[in-house]
C-alpha positions as CSV (number, residue, x, y, z in Angstrom):
1,M,144.0,50.2,60.2
2,A,140.0,50.3,60.8
3,D,140.8,54.3,62.1
4,D,142.1,55.3,58.9
5,E,138.9,54.1,57.3
6,Q,137.1,55.4,59.8
7,R,138.5,58.4,59.4
8,P,137.5,59.8,55.8
9,A,133.8,57.8,56.4
10,A,133.5,60.4,59.8
11,L,134.9,63.3,58.0
12,T,132.6,62.3,54.7
13,G,129.2,62.0,57.2
14,A,130.2,65.5,58.4
15,L,130.2,67.0,55.1
16,R,126.9,65.9,53.9
17,S,125.3,67.4,56.8
18,L,127.0,70.5,56.5
19,G,125.5,70.0,53.2
20,H,122.4,69.4,53.8
21,T,121.3,72.0,56.8
22,V,123.4,75.3,54.3
23,T,120.8,73.3,51.8
24,S,118.1,73.3,53.7
25,A,118.8,77.0,55.3
26,M,118.5,78.2,51.4
27,Q,115.9,76.6,50.2
28,R,113.7,77.5,54.0
29,L,114.9,81.3,52.9
30,G,114.3,81.1,48.9
31,Y,110.5,80.0,49.9
32,A,110.3,83.2,52.2
33,T,111.9,85.7,49.9
34,R,109.0,84.0,47.8
35,F,106.5,84.6,50.3
36,L,106.9,87.6,51.7
37,L,106.6,88.7,47.1
38,M,103.7,87.0,48.0
39,L,102.8,89.1,51.0
40,L,103.8,92.3,49.0
41,R,101.3,91.7,46.1
42,W,98.2,90.4,47.5
43,S,98.4,93.4,50.4
44,G,96.7,95.5,47.6
45,Q,93.4,93.4,47.6
46,S,94.1,93.5,51.2
47,F,94.0,97.5,52.4
48,R,91.0,97.2,50.4
49,R,89.2,95.3,53.3
50,L,91.1,98.4,55.3
51,H,88.4,96.5,58.9
52,L,91.1,93.9,58.2
53,T,94.1,95.3,59.6
54,I,92.4,97.8,61.2
55,R,91.4,94.4,63.3
56,E,94.9,93.6,62.8
57,I,96.5,96.5,64.1
58,Y,94.0,96.6,67.9
59,F,94.0,93.1,68.3
60,S,98.4,93.7,67.4
61,G,98.6,97.2,69.3
62,F,95.7,98.4,71.8
63,Q,96.0,94.9,72.9
64,S,100.2,94.8,73.7
65,L,100.0,98.0,75.7
66,L,99.7,97.0,79.1
67,I,102.4,95.7,78.8
68,I,105.3,97.9,76.2
69,M,103.5,101.0,79.2
70,V,104.6,99.8,82.5
71,S,107.2,98.6,80.9
72,G,108.4,101.5,80.1
73,L,107.3,102.7,82.9
74,F,109.9,101.0,84.8
75,I,112.9,101.0,82.7
76,G,112.2,104.8,82.8
77,M,112.6,105.0,86.6
78,V,115.2,102.3,86.9
79,L,116.9,104.7,84.3
80,G,116.6,107.6,86.5
81,M,118.1,106.0,89.4
82,Q,121.2,104.5,88.0
83,G,122.1,107.9,85.9
84,Y,121.4,110.0,89.0
85,D,123.7,107.9,90.7
86,T,126.3,107.8,88.2
87,L,125.8,111.7,87.6
88,Q,126.4,113.2,90.4
89,R,129.5,111.6,91.1
90,Y,130.8,114.0,88.4
91,G,128.4,116.6,89.5
92,S,125.7,116.7,86.5
93,A,123.0,115.4,87.6
94,E,120.8,118.2,86.0
95,A,121.8,116.3,82.7
96,L,119.5,113.0,83.5
97,G,116.5,113.9,81.8
98,V,118.9,113.8,78.6
99,L,120.0,110.4,79.5
100,V,116.6,109.0,80.2
101,A,115.4,110.1,77.1
102,L,118.9,109.0,74.7
103,S,118.8,106.2,75.8
104,L,115.2,105.7,75.7
105,V,114.5,106.9,72.2
106,R,117.6,106.4,70.5
107,E,118.0,102.4,71.8
108,L,115.8,100.6,74.6
109,G,112.6,101.9,73.5
110,P,112.1,101.0,69.6
111,V,114.6,97.4,71.2
112,V,112.7,96.4,74.2
113,A,109.3,97.2,72.9
114,A,110.4,95.7,69.4
115,L,110.7,92.4,71.7
116,L,108.4,92.3,74.1
117,F,105.9,93.1,70.2
118,A,107.3,90.1,68.9
119,S,106.6,87.5,72.1
120,R,102.9,89.0,73.3
121,A,101.8,90.0,69.4
122,G,104.4,88.1,67.2
123,S,103.2,84.8,69.0
124,S,100.1,85.5,69.2
125,I,99.4,85.6,65.5
126,T,101.8,82.5,64.4
127,A,100.0,80.3,66.2
128,E,96.1,82.0,65.6
129,I,97.7,81.1,61.5
130,G,99.2,78.1,62.8
131,L,96.0,76.9,64.5
132,M,94.3,77.6,60.9
133,K,96.1,75.7,58.7
134,T,96.1,72.8,61.1
135,T,92.3,73.2,61.1
136,E,92.1,73.2,57.8
137,Q,90.5,77.1,57.9
138,L,93.8,78.3,55.5
139,M,92.6,74.7,52.9
140,A,89.4,75.6,52.9
141,M,89.3,79.8,52.2
142,D,91.3,78.5,49.3
143,M,89.6,76.1,47.8
144,M,85.9,78.8,48.0
145,A,88.6,80.8,45.3
146,V,89.4,83.4,48.5
147,N,92.9,83.5,48.8
148,P,94.3,83.2,52.7
149,I,98.0,85.3,52.2
150,A,95.1,88.4,51.3
151,R,92.4,87.3,53.8
152,V,94.4,86.4,56.6
153,V,97.8,87.0,57.0
154,A,98.3,90.4,55.3
155,P,96.1,92.3,57.4
156,R,98.0,90.9,59.9
157,F,101.7,92.0,58.0
158,W,100.5,95.6,58.2
159,G,98.9,95.7,61.7
160,G,101.9,94.6,63.2
161,V,104.0,97.2,60.6
162,L,102.3,99.8,61.4
163,S,101.9,99.2,65.5
164,M,105.4,99.0,66.0
165,P,106.6,102.9,66.2
166,L,103.7,103.4,67.5
167,L,104.0,101.9,71.1
168,A,107.8,102.5,70.8
169,A,106.9,105.8,71.0
170,L,104.2,105.4,74.2
171,F,107.2,103.6,75.3
172,S,110.2,106.1,75.2
173,A,107.4,109.1,76.3
174,T,105.9,106.6,79.2
175,G,110.3,105.3,80.3
176,V,110.5,109.4,79.7
177,F,108.0,109.8,82.7
178,G,109.2,107.7,85.1
179,G,112.9,109.1,84.5
180,Y,110.9,112.6,86.0
181,L,109.6,110.7,88.5
182,I,112.6,108.9,90.3
183,G,114.6,111.8,89.5
184,V,112.5,114.6,89.4
185,V,109.8,114.0,92.0
186,F,111.6,112.0,94.9
187,I,115.5,112.5,93.8
188,G,114.0,116.4,93.6
189,V,116.1,117.3,90.4
190,D,115.2,120.4,88.9
191,N,112.5,120.5,87.3
192,G,113.7,123.5,84.6
193,A,117.0,121.8,83.9
194,F,116.1,118.0,83.4
195,W,113.2,119.3,80.6
196,S,115.7,122.1,79.2
197,Q,118.1,119.5,78.6
198,M,116.3,117.0,77.5
199,Q,115.2,119.5,74.9
200,A,118.3,121.1,73.9
201,S,119.9,117.9,73.6
202,V,117.7,115.6,72.2
203,D,117.9,116.0,68.6
204,F,114.5,115.1,66.0
205,R,116.9,114.1,63.4
206,Y,119.7,112.2,65.1
207,D,117.5,110.5,67.3
208,V,114.0,110.8,67.1
209,W,114.4,110.0,63.8
210,S,116.8,107.1,64.7
211,G,114.6,105.4,66.8
212,I,111.2,105.8,65.0
213,V,113.3,104.3,61.6
214,K,114.4,101.2,63.5
215,S,111.0,100.7,64.6
216,F,109.7,100.7,61.9
217,V,112.7,97.7,60.4
218,F,111.7,96.1,64.1
219,G,107.9,95.7,63.0
220,I,108.7,94.7,59.7
221,A,110.8,91.9,61.0
222,V,109.0,90.5,63.5
223,S,105.7,91.2,61.5
224,L,107.1,89.4,58.5
225,I,108.6,86.0,61.3
226,A,104.9,85.9,62.7
227,V,102.9,85.4,59.7
228,F,106.4,83.5,57.7
229,E,106.4,80.9,61.0
230,G,102.4,80.5,61.3
231,Y,101.7,79.8,57.8
232,D,104.5,77.6,56.9
233,A,103.8,76.2,60.3
234,V,103.1,71.9,60.3
235,P,99.5,71.3,60.8
236,T,99.6,69.5,64.4
237,A,100.0,70.8,68.5
238,E,103.3,70.1,68.6
239,G,104.5,72.0,64.4
240,V,102.5,74.9,65.9
241,S,104.4,75.5,69.4
242,S,107.4,74.8,67.4
243,S,106.8,77.6,64.6
244,I,105.7,79.5,68.0
245,K,109.1,79.2,70.0
246,S,110.9,80.0,66.8
247,T,108.8,83.5,66.3
248,V,110.2,85.0,69.7
249,V,114.1,83.6,69.0
250,K,114.0,85.0,65.4
251,S,112.7,88.1,66.2
252,A,114.7,88.1,69.2
253,L,117.9,87.3,67.5
254,A,116.6,89.9,64.2
255,I,115.9,92.4,65.8
256,L,119.2,92.5,67.8
257,A,121.3,91.9,64.4
258,L,119.1,94.5,62.7
259,D,119.5,96.9,65.7
260,F,123.5,96.7,65.2
261,I,123.6,97.2,61.2
262,L,120.8,100.6,62.2
263,T,123.4,101.7,64.8
264,S,126.6,101.3,62.6
265,F,124.8,103.1,59.4
266,M,123.0,106.4,61.7
267,F,126.4,106.9,63.3
268,R,128.3,106.6,60.7
269,E,125.3,109.5,58.7
270,A,125.9,111.4,62.6
271,G,129.3,111.5,61.6
């Protein structure tokens, strides 16, 4: 009898917990949408102070060059080794340049560069804005009639958005060079075949342009998550730490989900 009475209570508790989770998620989604609209609204005022955006491009983009280019070089070298091992079994070792270039330009360049960007620049943006909120600098700006979204958030957002395609392009270019080092310099693949087949097979519209679009979308997603998590952080050390972790996790999931969606549409258009 007691078990029969406990089951409805447990079911009610589970439904109440599920409802609270869904309601909280929808509330946070609405707040994030409102935050994005405010960010776009005040972006014009931010661009009038162009030096702020340029400084954030330097912070988000230039200071991420080392990890982007070193990672691209090693990934290109790994692709060169793995690709040659597979292609030479079928007598197609000269197509190594095509394999390396298409793998990097279409997928690995935008995706891996965005993941590195999220872990390096995205987490730093969240920490910086979260720390400013914790030390009440954002509140002080608001009291002095300085809009913190226009002064602090928007330059960091657009700095990340503009940096991401450039970083992805450098990642892909460095990766192709890494594949060239392994394939041509060390293994001995014909230099002319490596470059000529790559140039003949890589199409700007379906390959290069798709990589540019992906990197731009990834830049928007990562930058928006980073600035929102920092602006919405609980003003404590633990709250900022939690926001940084949330930025990295949510950015990685958003990048992979958006990559699947964009790839689906691009393959449909190519077909």
